[in-house]
C-alpha positions, 0 to 999 in steps of 0.5 A, a space after each residue: 561676256 558683258 552682253 545680256 541675253 535679250 530673250 529667255 525661255 520661260 516654260 509654261 506652268 505645269 500642274 505636275 509638281 502640285 499633283 506629285 506633292 499631293 500624291 506624296 502627302 497622301 501616301 505619307 498619311 496612308 503609311 503612317 495610318 497603316 503602321 498604326 493599324 488604322 483601316 483608312 491608311 490602306 486606302 490612302 496608301 493604295 
């Protein structure tokens, strides 16, 4: 039990977390703008 593993699997970096975060941010801004009836909001929400 006291032995340490000599090799660990390190996955390659992925762009998807940043892409998903930006998409969610734009959707949030779009939803907030469309609730306030600002025309730009519908474009960001789509």
